[in-house]
C-alpha positions in Angstrom: 54.4 -20.3 39.1 55.0 -22.8 41.8 58.7 -23.7 42.2 59.9 -26.9 40.6 60.5 -29.9 42.9 64.0 -30.7 44.1 64.0 -33.8 41.8 63.1 -31.6 38.8 65.9 -29.2 39.7 68.3 -32.1 40.1 67.4 -33.5 36.7 67.7 -30.1 35.0 71.2 -29.7 36.5 72.2 -33.2 35.4 70.9 -32.6 31.9 72.7 -29.3 31.7 75.9 -31.0 32.8 75.5 -33.6 30.0 75.5 -30.7 27.5 73.3 -32.5 25.0 74.0 -31.5 21.4 71.3 -29.5 19.6 71.1 -32.4 17.1 69.8 -34.7 19.8 67.1 -32.1 20.7 66.2 -31.9 17.1 65.9 -35.7 16.8 63.8 -35.7 19.9 61.5 -33.1 18.4 61.1 -35.3 15.3 60.4 -38.3 17.5 57.9 -36.4 19.8 56.0 -35.3 16.7 55.8 -38.7 15.2 58.2 -38.0 12.3 60.4 -40.9 13.3 59.8 -43.9 15.5 61.4 -44.7 18.9 63.8 -47.2 17.3 65.1 -44.7 14.8 65.4 -42.1 17.5 67.4 -44.4 19.8 69.6 -45.5 16.9 70.5 -41.9 16.1 71.2 -41.2 19.7 73.6 -44.2 19.8 75.6 -42.6 17.0 76.5 -39.6 19.3 79.6 -39.4 21.4 78.8 -37.0 24.2 81.6 -36.7 26.7 81.8 -40.5 26.9 78.2 -40.8 28.3 76.1 -43.9 27.6 73.0 -44.0 25.4 71.0 -44.8 28.6 72.2 -41.5 30.2 71.4 -39.4 27.2 68.0 -41.0 26.5 67.1 -40.8 30.2 67.7 -37.0 30.1 65.7 -36.5 26.9 62.7 -38.8 27.5 59.9 -37.6 29.9 59.9 -38.5 33.6 56.6 -37.4 34.9 57.6 -37.9 38.5 59.5 -34.7 38.1 56.5 -32.7 36.7 54.4 -32.4 39.8 54.5 -28.8 41.2 51.0 -29.0 42.8 50.0 -32.2 44.5 46.7 -33.8 43.5 46.0 -34.0 47.2 46.6 -30.2 47.7 43.8 -29.1 50.1 43.3 -25.8 48.4 41.9 -27.4 45.2 39.5 -30.1 44.2 39.9 -32.2 41.1 37.3 -34.4 39.4 36.7 -35.9 35.9 33.8 -34.5 34.0 32.1 -35.5 30.8 30.7 -33.1 28.2 28.6 -33.3 25.1 30.4 -33.0 21.7 27.8 -33.5 19.0 30.0 -32.4 16.1 33.0 -34.3 17.5 33.1 -37.8 19.0 29.7 -37.4 20.7 31.1 -37.1 24.2 34.3 -35.9 25.7 35.9 -36.1 29.1 38.5 -34.1 31.0 40.2 -33.2 34.3 38.4 -30.3 36.1 40.2 -28.5 38.9 38.5 -25.8 41.0 39.6 -23.8 44.0 38.3 -25.6 47.1 35.3 -24.0 48.9 34.7 -21.8 45.9 31.7 -19.7 47.1 31.6 -17.1 44.4 32.2 -17.3 40.6 35.6 -17.6 39.0 37.1 -17.2 35.5 37.7 -20.4 33.5 40.8 -21.6 31.6 40.9 -24.5 29.1 44.2 -26.4 29.2 45.1 -28.2 26.0 47.6 -31.0 26.0 50.3 -31.9 23.5 50.0 -34.6 20.8 49.8 -37.6 23.1 46.8 -37.1 25.4 46.2 -35.9 28.9 49.5 -36.8 30.6 50.5 -35.9 34.2 52.3 -32.7 33.2 49.1 -31.2 31.7 47.1 -32.2 34.8 49.6 -30.4 36.9 49.3 -27.3 34.8 45.5 -27.4 35.4 46.2 -27.7 39.2 48.6 -24.7 39.0 45.8 -22.6 37.5 43.3 -23.7 40.1 45.8 -22.7 42.8 45.9 -19.3 41.1 42.1 -19.0 41.4 40.8 -20.3 38.1 38.4 -23.0 37.2 40.7 -25.1 35.0 39.6 -27.9 32.6 42.0 -30.2 30.7 40.2 -32.4 28.2 41.7 -35.7 27.0 41.5 -36.0 23.2 42.0 -39.8 23.7 38.9 -40.3 25.7 37.0 -41.9 22.7 39.8 -44.6 22.7 39.8 -45.1 26.4 41.9 -42.1 27.5 45.6 -41.4 27.9 47.2 -44.9 28.1 49.9 -44.1 30.7 52.8 -43.7 28.3 53.5 -41.1 25.6 54.5 -43.6 22.8 51.1 -45.3 22.8 49.4 -41.9 23.4 51.0 -40.4 20.4 50.1 -43.3 18.2 46.5 -43.2 19.4 46.1 -39.5 18.8 47.6 -39.8 15.3 45.0 -42.5 14.5 42.1 -40.2 15.2 40.4 -37.7 12.9 41.9 -34.3 13.6 38.7 -32.4 12.7 36.7 -34.4 15.3 39.4 -33.8 17.9 39.2 -30.1 17.1 35.4 -30.2 17.5 35.8 -31.9 20.9 38.0 -29.0 22.1 35.5 -26.4 20.8 32.7 -28.3 22.7 34.9 -28.4 25.8 35.4 -24.6 25.6 31.7 -24.0 25.3 30.9 -26.4 28.2 33.5 -24.7 30.4 32.4 -21.2 29.7 28.9 -22.2 30.8 30.0 -23.8 34.0 27.7 -22.9 36.9 30.5 -21.2 38.8 32.0 -19.4 35.7 32.1 -15.6 35.4 31.7 -16.3 31.7 35.3 -15.2 31.1 37.2 -18.0 29.3 40.9 -18.3 28.6 42.8 -21.1 26.8 46.4 -22.2 27.2 48.0 -25.0 25.2 51.3 -26.5 24.5 52.6 -27.8 21.1 49.5 -29.4 19.6 47.7 -27.5 22.4 49.3 -24.3 21.1 47.8 -25.0 17.7 44.4 -25.7 19.3 44.7 -22.4 21.3 45.3 -20.6 18.0 42.4 -22.5 16.4 40.0 -21.5 19.1 41.0 -17.9 18.9 40.2 -18.1 15.2 37.1 -20.2 15.3 35.5 -18.9 18.5 36.6 -15.3 18.7 33.5 -14.2 20.5 33.8 -16.9 23.2 37.6 -16.8 23.9 38.6 -13.9 26.0 42.3 -14.6 26.1 44.5 -17.2 24.4 48.0 -18.3 25.2 49.6 -20.7 22.7 53.0 -22.1 23.7 55.1 -23.0 20.6 52.0 -23.8 18.5 51.3 -23.4 14.8 48.4 -21.1 13.7 45.0 -22.2 12.4 44.5 -22.5 8.7 44.9 -19.4 6.6 41.1 -19.4 5.9 40.5 -18.9 9.6 43.3 -16.5 10.5 41.5 -13.5 9.3 39.0 -14.0 12.2 41.7 -13.6 14.9 41.5 -10.4 16.8 43.0 -11.5 20.2 43.9 -10.9 22.8 46.8 -13.4 22.3 50.0 -14.0 24.3 52.3 -16.2 22.2 55.4 -18.0 23.5 58.1 -19.3 21.2 61.3 -21.2 21.7 64.3 -19.8 19.8 65.5 -23.3 18.8 62.1 -24.4 17.5 62.6 -24.0 13.8 59.6 -26.0 12.8 57.0 -23.9 14.6 58.9 -20.6 14.2 58.8 -20.9 10.4 55.0 -20.3 10.6 55.3 -17.1 12.6 56.2 -14.4 9.9 53.1 -15.2 7.9 50.8 -15.4 10.9 52.1 -12.2 12.4 51.5 -10.4 9.1 47.9 -11.4 9.2 47.6 -10.5 12.9 48.9 -7.0 12.0 46.5 -6.7 9.1 43.7 -7.7 11.5 44.8 -5.0 14.0 44.8 -7.9 16.5 45.7 -7.5 20.1 48.7 -9.7 20.5 52.2 -10.0 22.1 54.8 -12.6 21.2 57.9 -13.6 23.1 60.9 -15.5 21.9 63.0 -17.2 24.6 66.7 -17.2 23.7 68.3 -20.6 23.5 65.1 -22.4 24.6 64.0 -25.7 23.1 60.5 -26.6 21.9 58.7 -27.8 25.1 60.7 -25.6 27.4 57.7 -25.3 29.8 57.4 -29.0 30.3 59.4 -29.9 33.4 59.5 -33.6 32.7 62.4 -33.6 30.2 65.8 -32.0 29.7 64.2 -29.5 27.2 62.8 -27.8 30.3 64.2 -24.4 30.9 63.4 -23.3 34.5 64.0 -19.6 34.0 62.1 -19.4 30.7 59.2 -21.5 32.1 59.0 -19.3 35.2 59.0 -16.1 33.2 56.6 -17.3 30.6 54.2 -18.6 33.2 54.2 -15.4 35.2 53.5 -13.5 31.9 50.7 -15.9 31.3 49.2 -15.4 34.8 49.5 -11.6 34.4 47.8 -11.8 31.0 44.9 -13.9 32.3 44.5 -11.6 35.3 44.3 -8.6 32.9 41.8 -10.2 30.5 39.8 -12.6 32.6 39.6 -10.9 36.1 39.1 -7.3 35.0 
């Protein structure tokens, strides 16, 4: 994985120095998943007394700052990024996303679908797509919010927009995006998927719904597909969990039992002390060591299953 920027490192050190209580992280998780609104979240934060620090300092450490998330510049000469539209007849009719390819790609390359969290195609997810292109993959990050005009530029509105949409149509859009990407003119026909939070769920869903098309799936802290679909999962799967993520982790024992019954090819890692969202380098939930280790495992996994 490309090394975090100095600003990202500085923010991580500052957040660590604040020693934010686990309760605040739990409230942020509720807020990020739409269980409470911003006002309730800020009111709860105001009730904390953390080493005499102000509400502004605590909230600044917890809320995303996407200026810190860029590890690969959109101007990097070794990659080329464009926006592409695809057909989604069972979803919203059409979809759109951020396609990043290695510059001067003469031969074919494996493809990886990158699936965002529950708030649309934000700068962090675009950066993940660029990281994959730097590693030699054709990466495509669709925006579920495209039918409503696309990611609005802030997570609060993006979250509200995504919650207003029919989930089954969003799911169909990502299935259509996977099919479109696998058929890309420069594709080797090998297709991987990596997703975060909601995107982790979509990664599990695609592994269950399109087992013949998905050659490798990497869900980061995502819940499984519905039980009726889980019997279809054979892998290969590489699953990343955060130790402090009780909401997602509660779904794992049942899912693992089904994977074992399926004789599925899977490996799961739990990152000690990590918070939900630990790979996202725009907030204080970011854990540099765990993000680095999990990403290297992801690249190794993709190399094994997509480049072999």
